N, C-alpha and C positions, 0 to 999 in steps of 0.2 A: 574603324580607323584606327591603324595602328603607328605612331609613328614616335621616336627616338628624342627627348629633348638633345642628347647628344652623344657623339659614336664613344659608347663606354666599354666596347665587347674587349674579350682579350685574345691574345693572337691564338689559332687555330692550332692542331697536333695533330697527325695521324695518327700517332699513340704515346702512352705516357715517355719510351723511352726518348721520344723524338723530341719531347717538350723543354723548353730552356728549363733549366734549374734552379729551384728558388727556395730560398732558406727554409727547414722544417719550419711547422710553424709549432710543432708542439716546446720550440727549443725559445728561452729570453722571458721575458717579462712585459703584454701585452692589453690589450684594455679589455672589459669585458666583455669576448666576443660572440660569446653564449647570448647576447642580450638582445638583440637586433639578428641574429642570423637566418637565414633560411637553409633548411635542414633537409635532403629527399634523402627518401626512406628505399630504399633497396630490396627488393623481396628475393634473396642470391638465388634459388632454383626459376627463376622467372624474366630473368634481369639478360642476360646474355650468356649461350652454350659454346665454350671453346673448341669439346672435343667429340659434339654432336651426339652425343648420347640420346639427348629430349633435355635436358637436366641442363639449366645457368649452372655455375659454376664459379671462383673465385680468378679464375686466369680469365672469364668472359666479362664479371664486372674489373678488372686489372684496364682489359683492353675497349674499356666505356669510359672511364675517368675525364679522359679529354674532353666526352661530352657532356658528362654533370662539370667540368671546369667552364667550358664554353656556353653553358646553360647557365652560370652566373650563381650557383648555391655556393654556401660557405663552406659547409661539410655534407658527407655521405653518412648515416647511419643503417648497419645492415642488419635484417634480420639473420636468426640464426644458419651458423653455418660448420656448429659443432657435432661430433660425433655422435647420430643418432640412428632410432632404430627407425624414425620417420614415423611414431604413431601418431603425432601431431604436426607434421610438418617441421623438424626440427626443434618443436615446443619441449620436445622430451628427450634428455639432455646424457646420455648416459657418460659421458666423457669430457668436462669441461676445458681440458686443454689440451684438447684434438682437436682438427677438422677430420670431417667424415669422409671420409675417401669422395662418395660425389659431389662433393663441390672441392674439395684439391688435399694441398699437406700445408702445414705450418709454415716454410718455406713459399707457397703461392699467397698466404694471409701475411707476410711478413713484406714481402715484395708488393702488395696492394698497400701498406701501409708506407713502406716507405716511397712509395710511384702517389700517391694522393698528397702526398707531404712536399712535393716537389711541385707538384702540381697546384698548391697553396690550400689543398681540401682538406677538411679534417676529417677521420673514421670515428665513429662511436659506432660499437658494438653491441648484441641482446647480452642482455646476462638473465638469465630464471632461474629465480633461487627460492621461487615456493615452492617449484617440486621435482624430481630427477624423473628420469627414465626407469624404468620397473629392472633395465639392464644393466642399469649403476651400479658398479661393484658391492657396493656399501649393502643397499638392496639386497643385490644378488646371495652376500653372504651372509645376510639378516633370513634372508628364506632357509640357507643352505643350513647355517646350525640352528634355527629352530628357537624355541619361548625361552627367556634368558638369555638370549646375544645381546651386549653391549649395544652392536650394530640396530638394533627392532629402537632401541631409543631414540636412534636420531632421522627417527618416524614416526608417526600418529601409527601404534599398533595396540590394540585393545583387543581384552576379551567379548564376543557378543550377549546379547542379553538373551532371555528364552533359559528353557530349562538346560538344552545342550550345547547354548551360543549362537544358535543358529540365526538371530535375529542382530541386522546393524548394532553397531555400538548407542548409536542415537539418530535421527531421523535427517538429518542432512539429506541435502538432493545433491549432485553433481550439476555442474556448470553444462555438459554435455549430456543429461539425460541419464534419471535413472539414480540406485541409491549411490551415494559417494563416498561405502565402500565397499570391498572386496573379502570376501573371506582366505585364506590362506590355508595350504595343507600342509602340515606337518612333518617332519622327513619322515615319522616314522606309517605316515600315508593315511592319517586323521585326522579328519576336519582343524584346524586350528583356531590363528585371533584372525581380527580385520585389520586393513590397511585404509586409512585415508584417503582418498584422491577428489579433492574437489574437482578434477577436468575428468579425462580416462582413467579410465582401470589401470593403463601403462605409464601416468603418471603419476605416482606416489608421492605425499605433500612431507614436505622436512618438519623435523621440530624442532621450532628454532627459540625453545626454552635449552636445549643441546649445547653446550658449548661449544664439543667442535664441531655445529655445521657452523656454527657463526667464524670461527678460528680459520677451518677451511673455504669460508666464502671470502673471506680476508687475503687469502695466501688465493685465491682465484685472479680478484684483484689487482694486487700487484702482477700476478702474471704477466695478464694482456696489459697491464700498465707500463710493466717495460719491453713486453713489446712496440710501445709506441702509441696503442690508440687513446682519441682522443675522450673517451668517453665512455658510460656506458647507459643504456636505455635501459631499466627496469619493467621483467614482462613483470604483471601484478604484485606488484611494489605496495598495493595493499593488502594482500594475503598471507603475508608471511606468518604472522602472531594470530592465533587461535584463544579464542574466551579461556579460562581455566574451566577444568572439566568439561569440556565439549558440550554445553547445554546445549537439549532439543531448544527446538525452533517452537515447533509446536503444529504445524499447520502444512499441508505440499502446497504446491504449486509455488513452488518459495521465490522462482526465477521472476517471478512477478513484485516481489518484494526487492529485487538490486536495483542497487542507483535510487532507493528510496527511504531508506534507513541504516545505521551501521548493523553492520550482520554479525552473530559471534567468532566467522571464519572473515570475514571481512571487513577493513578500516579500524583496527583495533589498535590504541594511544600505543602501545610497543612497540607497532613498528618504527617511530619517531628513534630513540633510542638505538635500534641498527643502522638507519641513517645517517646519525650522528655519530659514529663510527666510522662508514665508509666517509663520511665528508673529510674526515681527518688527514684517511690514508691520500683519497684525492690531494687534498691542499700540501700536502709532500712534494708531491713533482708540479715541474715546471709546465708552464704553458696552458695554467689553469684547461683540465680534467675539468669535466664535468658527468653530474648523477641526472637522468631523466626517470622520471617516475611514470607509468603507466598506474594509473590510480583511479579507479573506478568510483566516486564517492557521493554517500548524499549531497553535499551543495558544495558550490565553488572554494565558501569558505572552507569548508573540509579538505580538500585538495591543497589550501593555501599553506595547510597547517607541514605537507611536504615539501615544501622550499623556503622553508625558516633560514635563516643567515649560519644557525651551522649547520642544516641537515642537506638535501638536492639541491641542483642549480634551476629546475624548469620541474613541471609536469604538464600532460596534455590537458588541454582546455575541454573535454570530452560534451561537458553540458553547450558548446560556440557546434562543435559537430553536429550534435543532436535538433542544432534549430532549426525551423522550415525559413523559407525564401518568403518573408516577410517582414517589413520594414521593422514594424513596433518590434515585436520579438525580437530581433536582429539589434535591434538599439540597448533592447533589458537584457542582453546577457552579454551584450559588450562593454556596458556598463559597470554587470553585476560581476566580471570576471577582473577586469582593472581596477574597480572596488576592494575588489578580496585580496589583488595579487601585492597591491601597496602599499600596506601595512606590513607585511614581511619584507620591502625591498626585493621585490620577485619581479621577474619580465612575463607578461600573457604571456600564452604561446595561442596558436591559433592553426589549425586543421584539419581539412575538409574529407578529405576520405584515408585509409590506411589497412591494411592487410586483414582486416573485421569484420571491417563492414562494405556498404556496398556505393561504390563509387558513387562521385556526386551527382556527375553526367546523367546518373542513372536514378537516383535520389528524385531529384530537382525532376527530372521527366515524370514524377508521379504527379500525382494527387499527396497535398499536403497531411500530414500528420499516419503516416503509415510505418515509421518507425527509419532506423538507419541498418535494415536487410528485407530488402527487397524484392519479388521475384518476378515481375514483371517491368518490359524494358521502356514501357508508358512512349509518350508523343518526342523522339529524341533528338529531333530539334530544337524544340523549344530548349530538352534536359542540357543540351552542351552550352544553347542562350542561354542561361541561367549559371553552370558551373563559370563560364567566363567570368562573369561578371560576379560572382559570389571572387572568383579566384583577385578579379582586383581588390574588393574589398581585403578579404583576409587581408594581401598584399600592405596596404595602404594603414593597418593599425598596429599601432604602438604596441614591439616586442618580438620574438620567436616565431616565423613560421614552417612549416612542414608540406612539402609536398612529396605525395607520393607516388613513385614511380609508373606514368604512363598519366598521368592525369594532365600533363603540358602536352598530352597527341590528343587530349579528349577524347582518352579514352572510355566507353561505357561499360556497365557489368555487361555479364554473358550471359545472359540469362536461362538461356536456352540448351545450358550443356547435359548432354543424355544421362540416365542415372547410372550408366554401369564405368563412365571415365571420374565421377565424383572420387575426392578422395578426404575431404572436410570432415576427419570422427564423426564431429556430432550429427550430421545425414543420416548417421546408421545407425544413430541412436534414439529413441524416443522421450518429448519432452523437454527436448533441453535447448539451448539456442539453433536457429536456424538451419545450421547446415545446409547451410548456400553462399559458405566465403569463396569456392571456388571460383565464383563466378568474378572477382575482382584480384585473382590472382591468375587469369590468364598471362601466358607470358608474351611482354611486348614486341610488338613488329618493327622492327629497324627497317628493312630495306628490301627492296625485289616485289615480282606482283604474286610471289606464290610462298606457299604457308612453305615452314617457318617466318617467314618476313625476316632470313637477315639473323634469328634469334642466335640459329643456329650455323656452320657451316656450307651446307651442303642444301640447295634448293631440295624443297620435295622429302627432309630430312624430318625428323619427329622430333615433337613437343611435347611435355609432362603431361599438359593440358589443350583440346583440341581449341584453336584459332579461328576468328572466323574469315568467309570471305573477304567482305566489305573493310578488311584490315590493311590490306593492303593499299588504299586509299587517306590510310593515318597514320603511317608508318613513318619514321625520322624523314627516313627520304623524301617521302613526295611532299613533306611540309618544309622542308627546309627551302628558305627563301621564296615564300609564297605567305606576302604580309598580311594577308588573311588567316592564315591557317594557327589555330589553338597551338602552336611549337614555336613559332614567330610572337605571338603576347606573352607570353613568358616570355621568352629572352629579352623582349623589351620592357615587358616590365620588371623583371630583377635588376635592366641595366640601367632601368630610374633610377628605381629606388635604391641603389648603389650611390646616381649622382647627384641626390636629391637628401640634401642632408637633414631634412626633417622628416622622411621618413625611416622608419625604421625604431632605435630605442625608445623612450619615453614612456609615462606613467597615466598618461588621458587625452582626449579629445576635446573640441570646442565644438559642439553641436552647434550649428548652423538652423535657424527655420527655412522649411522648404515644405513642398503641400505630401498630403496626403499618400504612404505609400510609396514614399523615397526617404531617401536619408540624404544630410550634408552636413559635413564635417568640415572644419580645419584644423590644420598642425606645421603653425609658423606658417612659409609663405605657399604651402601647396594647402588644395581645397580636394577630395574626396568626393564625388557627387554618385548617388546610388537611386537607378528605379527596380521598384521588384512588383511593379506592377504589368499590364498585359496592355496598356495605353502609352504614348506616349506623350510627354510633361514637358510643361514649358516652362521656363524659371531664368531669372538671368545670367548670364554667362558669369562665374567666379573670378576668369583670367585667362590665361594660355593651355590653348586643351594643349596639352602634353600625352595623353594615351587615353585608348576609351576602346573599350571591350566589344563595340558594333560602331559601327558611321555614326557620329552625331551631328549635327549640322549646327553652326552657331552660325545668329543672322544677329549684324549689326551686334545690339548689348545682348543680344537673349538667347540661349542655348535652347535646341529639341530634344531630352533625355529618351531616346530609344524604351522602349520595353525592355525590363530583363537587363538592363544596362548599367555599368559602373563608366565614369570618365575619371580623369586624373590631371588637374589644374594647376599653373603654376600661375600664383598673385603675387 
């Protein structure tokens, strides 16, 4: 059952140029918009293809901005579109001030930002400061000039161990598998020094102890802020500073240690001085420009260090993303998250899916405890039911929520992509990340009954990853106007969230007594009820039903919470 409290939708427009002009959202003083913002992640290569080459692009995104405005989100986060050889889907940046031709031009980026602002949407762009592409001018000069080049000091070049330097400088392993070091060849053709890359060999790590690196990124920040962007999502925000001396870890299988302890290459305390300097730059600009940390840390408390009042504004809550669909576990991580952010006066963020993890419609379709990268489709009906309920729970919590493109359509992961079409670099390396991130990156369906389902301009045209045949039923066109669809549930939920003053910003929830396997909490005149079990549960009706993830029966003064469901109530 999906019903609105009131009609709070915004007027539709066929394209951004026909929308009624609005004042740019970056101008003038405003409330702390980011504290309760719903931010939509666009993965550019998979969102909308304007020219039919099978790859999404900036003009395609620009053409779909009215859809995002009407969905009800506040801001759009764009994954990288910089000039790049695409060794890691654009997270290997060759030029931080240029748009890769596959996505368009700087003029396209400027037009997208301007159109978004006219529609009342803010734009957040990805920034990748931990590493560059090996095709970056600095790194290429460092190789050409050989040992002694000052450009080498901007990366981690080190002599190898062993009699002839044939062994890596330390025992660090790449997140993508294999050693975190690659040996170079000197200009005379002899084996040379090694360089550090915590990810792919095509992604050499910057040495942030070098002042030139810090100066360059302050300049890059200003370049995009002057273009009008409203903030930055900072990739690998926890990785910039390495422990002095680059000490050995002392063992193999290091990926199992990630997220459990502070590593010599992750979450070092020195990163916080960098973000204090960035905050000063952000604060110079009008309109409340923000920084968002992608910081994988051992605890939520350490995540809070990134959002102290003089540092960044938000940090992703990965502990919440990785929590199973179970009431007690969810309540525990919600309390821990809110308690950890309260002392630093930062909003808690909530996220269920992104471009690096299996979509939550598929995670929740499988048995709990399998982590965030899953290769099996599971029970898709169960997964979608739980995903819808989890979405309403997330949107009812105090703070800022992130929506990954396509989750509003209930898209599952594509778990059966043939090996020959996969492009995730970790798929091709042993003992690294799972390597199945392509499944959440398949281009989303917009319309029609034939691939690429409106992703590109021509029916039967290409898409860089193949789309399943059953996605015709999940397209925006197929779901629009169907009150039982996941798309209309998201539209209704975001409209109710805007209309209800007790939703969004805040620092806590009032837990209410509820049966085992369920959650109930109050926020002012709003109550959220959640049933994470596979059985119906009868409880006293908290008030007037606003919205539910599935049909809820209200019988006199009681209601039956359907299995794996969430309800919103006005009291």
